[in-house]
C-alpha positions as MATLAB code, in Angstrom:
seq = 'MSGATCSVRSPARRATLRCWQRVQRFLPPGQLASTEIACSRIRQCARARCPARGSSLFPLRLAQRRTVGDASRLLTSRLSDMARTGARPVVDLSGNTLAEAVEMLAIPHRRKVALRKLMAAGRAATPAVRAGLTHEDPEVRMACCQVLDHFMDEQALPELAANVNHWHPGVRAWSIHALACDRCKEGTCRPGEDDVIPMVVEALLHDDDRNVRQQAAGMLGPSVLRSEAARAAVQRAHQHDPHPAVRKVAGWWVPGGPRYRKLRA';
ca = [
     117.756 -191.406   99.625;
     121.258 -191.569  101.047;
     121.849 -194.500  103.353;
     118.976 -196.656  102.053;
     120.344 -200.172  101.714;
     117.292 -202.404  102.003;
     115.586 -204.062   99.074;
     112.438 -202.154   98.097;
     110.004 -204.473   96.370;
     106.467 -203.280   97.103;
     105.074 -200.543   94.829;
     103.904 -198.608   97.879;
     107.366 -198.546   99.412;
     108.976 -197.662   96.093;
     106.596 -194.699   95.799;
     107.429 -193.554   99.315;
     111.151 -193.899   98.662;
     110.913 -191.919   95.433;
     108.889 -189.245   97.179;
     111.443 -189.073   99.954;
     114.244 -188.546   97.450;
     112.365 -185.578   95.983;
     111.310 -183.857   99.196;
     114.403 -184.166  101.372;
     114.839 -180.393  101.228;
     111.591 -179.922  103.196;
     112.558 -182.336  105.994;
     115.212 -182.281  108.736;
     118.642 -183.327  107.434;
     120.061 -186.709  108.369;
     121.101 -190.085  107.090;
     118.254 -192.630  106.848;
     119.083 -196.332  106.873;
     115.866 -197.912  105.677;
     112.616 -197.375  103.860;
     110.680 -197.832  107.114;
     112.513 -194.901  108.727;
     111.867 -192.804  105.609;
     108.146 -193.529  105.865;
     108.156 -192.605  109.536;
     109.967 -189.319  108.940;
     107.580 -188.344  106.135;
     104.607 -188.969  108.410;
     106.200 -186.986  111.230;
     106.785 -184.055  108.899;
     103.180 -184.221  107.701;
     101.826 -184.167  111.253;
     104.083 -181.257  112.204;
     102.949 -179.186  109.230;
      99.292 -180.226  109.185;
      98.286 -181.826  112.524;
      94.622 -182.294  111.612;
      95.305 -184.296  108.462;
      98.878 -185.500  108.814;
      98.049 -189.110  109.530;
      95.965 -189.491  106.362;
      97.991 -187.484  103.849;
     100.753 -190.040  103.415;
      99.347 -193.598  103.602;
     101.663 -196.321  102.351;
      98.819 -197.842  100.351;
      98.311 -194.716   98.281;
     100.290 -196.276   95.430;
      97.835 -199.150   95.291;
      95.196 -196.706   94.088;
      97.473 -194.697   91.814;
     100.509 -195.345   89.726;
     103.868 -195.112   91.432;
     104.687 -191.885   89.604;
     101.354 -190.256   90.413;
     101.708 -191.129   94.079;
     105.189 -189.658   94.217;
     104.144 -186.421   92.503;
     101.086 -186.072   94.732;
     103.089 -186.495   97.931;
     105.743 -184.058   96.720;
     103.145 -181.460   95.794;
     101.400 -181.705   99.152;
     104.632 -181.375  101.096;
     105.627 -178.381   98.971;
     102.260 -176.686   99.513;
     102.432 -177.227  103.254;
     105.976 -175.865  103.364;
     104.937 -172.690  101.549;
     101.824 -172.245  103.679;
     103.722 -172.779  106.899;
     106.261 -170.113  105.946;
     103.713 -167.503  104.927;
     103.328 -164.677  107.503;
      99.922 -163.965  108.963;
      98.896 -160.359  108.308;
      96.523 -158.808  110.848;
      95.406 -155.222  110.199;
      92.614 -155.139  112.775;
      94.490 -152.541  114.810;
      95.361 -150.293  111.865;
      93.452 -147.240  110.667;
      91.979 -146.978  107.177;
      94.666 -144.482  106.200;
      97.330 -146.962  107.287;
      95.580 -149.677  105.289;
      95.828 -147.490  102.184;
      99.566 -147.089  102.740;
      99.921 -150.856  103.117;
      98.504 -151.323   99.618;
     102.031 -150.507   98.462;
     103.420 -153.576  100.298;
     102.925 -156.735   98.204;
     102.419 -159.209  101.061;
      99.967 -156.875  102.840;
      98.055 -155.667   99.785;
      95.250 -158.252   99.727;
      94.502 -157.946  103.438;
      94.563 -154.145  103.253;
      92.184 -154.205  100.282;
      89.781 -156.485  102.161;
      89.831 -154.106  105.126;
      88.960 -151.138  102.884;
      86.220 -153.105  101.127;
      84.730 -154.094  104.480;
      84.704 -150.453  105.579;
      82.682 -149.426  102.506;
      81.971 -145.728  102.192;
      83.563 -145.034  105.556;
      86.887 -145.545  103.768;
      86.191 -142.851  101.144;
      88.436 -140.118  102.662;
      91.390 -142.504  102.916;
      90.728 -143.967   99.470;
      90.535 -140.509   97.902;
      93.956 -139.752   99.335;
      95.186 -143.029   97.859;
      94.135 -141.900   94.374;
      97.003 -139.393   94.464;
      99.571 -141.835   95.882;
     102.883 -142.106   94.054;
     102.638 -145.915   93.844;
     100.428 -147.076   90.927;
      99.461 -150.227   92.848;
      97.884 -148.087   95.565;
      95.925 -146.093   93.002;
      94.659 -149.235   91.276;
      93.505 -150.760   94.560;
      91.721 -147.549   95.538;
      89.952 -147.557   92.174;
      88.778 -151.095   92.927;
      87.265 -149.942   96.225;
      85.485 -147.024   94.551;
      84.270 -149.332   91.803;
      82.072 -150.948   94.460;
      81.475 -147.976   96.764;
      81.326 -144.961   94.486;
      81.267 -141.551   96.144;
      80.652 -138.408   94.125;
      83.324 -136.615   96.142;
      85.928 -138.918   94.592;
      84.924 -138.251   90.972;
      87.541 -135.510   90.357;
      90.386 -137.766   91.518;
      89.086 -140.688   89.452;
      88.771 -138.516   86.361;
      92.334 -137.291   86.822;
      93.606 -140.876   86.904;
      92.148 -141.569   83.453;
      95.233 -139.736   82.132;
      97.770 -141.328   84.497;
     101.046 -142.562   82.993;
     100.498 -146.147   84.234;
      98.129 -148.175   81.997;
      96.770 -150.183   84.926;
      95.707 -147.010   86.707;
      94.037 -145.719   83.551;
      92.180 -148.998   83.028;
      90.947 -149.253   86.618;
      89.859 -145.622   86.782;
      87.833 -146.130   83.596;
      86.284 -149.242   85.089;
      85.406 -147.476   88.341;
      83.792 -144.578   86.487;
      81.883 -146.493   83.836;
      80.906 -149.888   85.284;
      77.375 -150.040   86.705;
      77.382 -153.765   87.432;
      79.860 -153.566   90.336;
      78.283 -150.597   92.101;
      76.641 -151.006   95.498;
      74.233 -148.212   96.385;
      72.694 -145.453   94.307;
      75.662 -143.247   93.430;
      76.448 -143.387   89.707;
      78.602 -140.976   87.690;
      76.651 -139.222   84.941;
      77.041 -140.790   81.496;
      77.349 -137.380   79.881;
      80.520 -136.786   81.887;
      82.001 -140.276   81.678;
      81.365 -141.378   78.086;
      83.606 -138.738   76.437;
      86.550 -139.843   78.609;
      85.985 -143.514   77.820;
      85.569 -142.814   74.099;
      88.866 -140.936   74.110;
      90.582 -143.887   75.798;
      89.075 -146.410   73.376;
      90.113 -144.522   70.273;
      93.457 -143.035   71.269;
      95.086 -144.825   74.227;
      98.424 -146.474   73.422;
      97.858 -149.505   75.659;
      95.626 -152.240   74.285;
      94.467 -153.326   77.783;
      93.127 -149.832   78.406;
      91.354 -149.823   75.036;
      89.925 -153.272   75.733;
      88.626 -152.102   79.112;
      87.122 -149.009   77.503;
      85.357 -151.083   74.842;
      83.770 -153.280   77.485;
      82.647 -150.285   79.533;
      81.178 -148.408   76.555;
      79.243 -151.395   75.262;
      76.201 -151.183   77.581;
      75.679 -147.547   76.516;
      75.512 -148.095   72.751;
      71.707 -147.905   72.678;
      71.646 -144.679   74.707;
      74.647 -142.828   73.322;
      75.445 -142.185   69.677;
      79.044 -141.332   70.623;
      79.484 -144.687   72.366;
      77.968 -146.601   69.444;
      80.174 -144.859   66.880;
      83.330 -145.370   68.947;
      82.638 -149.069   69.461;
      81.983 -149.594   65.744;
      85.166 -147.766   64.812;
      87.209 -149.835   67.278;
      85.649 -153.039   65.940;
      86.676 -152.145   62.406;
      90.012 -150.390   62.844;
      91.691 -151.153   66.186;
      95.133 -152.732   65.606;
      94.717 -155.371   68.331;
      92.433 -158.391   67.775;
      91.347 -158.565   71.437;
      90.026 -155.007   71.313;
      88.248 -155.676   68.019;
      86.695 -158.801   69.518;
      85.337 -157.039   72.626;
      84.046 -154.137   70.553;
      82.383 -156.631   68.201;
      80.207 -157.905   71.037;
      78.459 -154.528   71.177;
      78.018 -153.590   67.519;
      74.697 -154.300   65.743;
      74.505 -158.047   65.248;
      76.915 -158.786   68.089;
      75.841 -161.210   70.850;
      75.644 -158.656   73.636;
      74.045 -156.066   71.398;
      71.264 -158.561   70.697;
      70.758 -159.073   74.433;
      70.470 -155.322   74.921;
      67.824 -155.145   72.219;
      65.856 -158.082   73.625;
];
């Protein structure tokens, strides 16, 4: 801390001084002449960033309960978190349409809020989500697949099936998940296994991306007792897939595997 000339003897004050030296970039610039002023400025910054808890976040006696280094790191981390939180913009999409929310899926800092809005709308968002499945941005397509994973609509099946062959591996993986996963579905709409299993088998055995193959193995697994094609594909992947993660997931669903035993129980 520039300008600090007093003797700092107490562990608590040493911790505060060390913290102040680390977090000067978060506080107003200026020359401080003493440890007491440094403590005061840290508390003022805490109250300004977090009024409800500012007075208790930076007690001088904190170092009596922790080591000097731990106290300094804790104070620095909390100031850093508050600085990031205070700078983060608040995104409000309450006045936007569902179609506009789909477009905002392409904007990183709006994506999560837009996805929550579409999830809250449920099946009312299906027309907008179907349009998003043909969007040029892969992130939009993946988010729309996530919505349909929970709120499947048979009208969206052609667009989902088309995305199984998309150039982006994330889109392929999420479209497979949306088509084949029963656990996430809300409601009664389920794609027919006879239509879905051949697409997932093809992805498991021939897709170039290991994440897509791993997703396909996990989605085919619950069908191994009902579908001979699914069982054969999972066994082949368990024995011959070049990536260990895919072989591991496939191994859960082959005879003798842990999840296969649960299916048989």
